[in-house]
C-alpha positions as CSV (number, residue, x, y, z in Angstrom):
1,M,17.9,23.9,9.3
2,K,17.1,25.0,5.7
3,V,17.9,22.7,2.8
4,I,17.4,22.7,-1.0
5,L,15.7,19.5,-2.2
6,K,17.4,17.6,-5.0
7,E,14.7,15.0,-5.3
8,N,10.9,14.9,-5.0
9,I,10.1,13.9,-1.4
10,E,6.4,13.4,-0.9
11,T,6.3,14.7,2.7
12,L,8.5,17.7,2.1
13,G,8.2,19.1,-1.4
14,H,9.5,19.0,-5.0
15,I,12.9,19.4,-6.6
16,G,14.4,22.8,-6.0
17,D,12.2,23.8,-3.0
18,I,13.9,25.4,0.0
19,V,12.4,23.8,3.1
20,K,13.0,24.0,6.8
21,V,13.6,20.6,8.5
22,A,15.0,19.3,11.8
23,P,18.8,19.4,11.8
24,G,19.0,15.7,12.6
25,Y,16.8,14.8,9.7
26,A,18.9,16.8,7.4
27,R,22.3,15.7,8.8
28,N,21.4,12.0,9.1
29,Y,19.1,11.3,6.2
30,L,18.7,14.0,3.5
31,L,22.3,15.1,3.1
32,P,24.0,11.6,3.2
33,K,21.5,10.1,0.7
34,G,22.0,13.1,-1.7
35,L,18.3,14.0,-1.5
36,A,19.1,17.6,-0.5
37,I,21.9,20.2,0.0
38,E,22.3,22.7,2.7
39,A,20.9,26.1,1.9
40,T,24.0,28.3,2.5
41,E,24.9,31.5,0.8
42,K,27.2,29.7,-1.6
43,N,24.5,27.1,-2.4
44,A,21.9,29.9,-2.8
45,K,24.0,31.6,-5.4
46,A,24.4,28.3,-7.3
47,L,20.7,27.7,-6.9
48,D,19.8,29.5,-10.1
49,H,22.0,27.2,-12.2
50,A,20.9,24.2,-10.2
51,L,17.2,25.1,-10.7
52,R,17.6,24.9,-14.4
53,Q,19.2,21.5,-14.1
54,L,16.5,20.4,-11.6
55,A,13.7,21.7,-13.8
56,Y,15.1,19.6,-16.7
57,K,15.3,16.6,-14.3
58,K,11.8,17.2,-13.1
59,D,10.5,17.3,-16.7
60,K,12.4,14.1,-17.5
61,V,10.9,12.4,-14.5
62,T,7.4,13.6,-15.4
63,E,7.8,12.5,-19.0
64,A,8.9,9.0,-17.8
65,A,6.0,8.9,-15.5
66,K,3.6,9.8,-18.3
67,A,5.0,7.1,-20.5
68,L,4.7,4.5,-17.7
69,A,1.1,5.7,-17.1
70,A,0.2,5.2,-20.8
71,K,1.7,1.7,-20.7
72,L,-0.3,0.9,-17.5
73,E,-3.5,2.2,-18.9
74,A,-3.2,0.0,-22.0
75,L,-2.8,-3.0,-19.8
76,A,-5.9,-5.0,-18.8
77,I,-5.6,-6.9,-15.5
78,E,-7.7,-10.1,-15.2
79,L,-7.7,-11.8,-11.8
80,T,-9.6,-15.0,-11.0
81,H,-10.9,-15.8,-7.5
82,Q,-13.3,-18.2,-5.9
83,A,-16.7,-16.6,-5.5
84,G,-20.1,-17.5,-4.1
85,E,-23.3,-17.7,-6.1
86,E,-24.1,-14.0,-5.7
87,G,-20.7,-12.8,-7.0
88,K,-19.2,-12.3,-3.5
89,L,-15.5,-13.2,-3.3
90,F,-14.1,-15.6,-0.8
91,G,-11.4,-13.1,0.4
92,S,-10.7,-9.9,-1.5
93,V,-8.5,-8.3,-4.1
94,T,-6.0,-5.9,-2.5
95,N,-3.3,-3.6,-3.8
96,M,-0.7,-6.2,-2.9
97,E,-2.3,-8.7,-5.4
98,I,-2.5,-6.0,-8.1
99,A,1.2,-5.1,-7.5
100,A,2.2,-8.8,-7.8
101,F,0.3,-9.1,-11.1
102,L,2.0,-5.9,-12.4
103,K,5.4,-7.3,-11.3
104,D,4.8,-10.5,-13.2
105,K,4.1,-8.3,-16.3
106,G,7.4,-6.5,-15.8
107,F,6.2,-3.3,-14.1
108,E,8.0,-2.4,-10.9
109,I,5.1,-0.7,-9.0
110,D,5.1,-0.2,-5.3
111,R,1.9,-1.4,-3.7
112,K,1.6,1.8,-1.7
113,T,1.1,3.8,-4.9
114,I,-1.9,1.7,-5.9
115,I,-4.9,3.5,-4.5
116,L,-7.8,1.3,-3.5
117,V,-10.4,3.0,-1.3
118,E,-11.3,-0.4,0.0
119,P,-10.5,-3.9,-1.1
120,I,-12.5,-5.4,-4.0
121,K,-14.9,-8.0,-2.6
122,Q,-17.3,-8.5,-5.6
123,L,-16.9,-9.9,-9.1
124,G,-16.8,-7.3,-11.9
125,D,-14.8,-4.6,-13.6
126,Y,-13.2,-1.9,-11.6
127,T,-11.0,1.1,-12.2
128,V,-8.0,1.5,-9.9
129,S,-5.7,4.5,-9.6
130,V,-2.0,4.2,-9.6
131,K,0.2,7.2,-8.6
132,V,3.2,6.8,-11.0
133,G,4.7,10.2,-10.5
134,P,4.4,13.4,-8.4
135,E,1.7,14.8,-10.7
136,V,0.8,11.7,-12.8
137,T,-1.9,9.2,-12.0
138,A,-2.8,6.2,-14.2
139,A,-6.2,4.5,-14.2
140,I,-6.0,0.8,-14.6
141,K,-8.9,-1.5,-15.5
142,V,-9.1,-4.5,-13.2
143,S,-11.5,-7.4,-14.1
144,V,-12.3,-9.9,-11.3
145,K,-13.7,-13.1,-12.6
146,A,-14.8,-16.4,-10.9
147,S,-12.6,-19.4,-11.1
């Protein structure tokens, strides 16, 4: 079944894309949640007008993501952990802990969008990537200090 996406869906595509999906996925998830519309002749004719609106919406989402990225990059995260003599942490700093810190500061960031190659296990300063939008990534400075 072919559908026209009304929202960015990471596994399928971006706003305005025509994609082929399983009929059950479209009927039970995409269409009821308003994430897509069926790609019929009537909808295809209305697609030109909808694409202009969707492009505007996409630009608006991208601008909001860039603004959020700028705020995040200006923020310095300082975490304190118990550590051994050589700077090795007892435990590790994970994306869940960074997400909790950001939530305390008023940012609603999903932990899955915080990209850590592996958990932080040493004291020091690190740069962590956060995917805040479809094409926007912020680099956050994380400082891990001994308590």
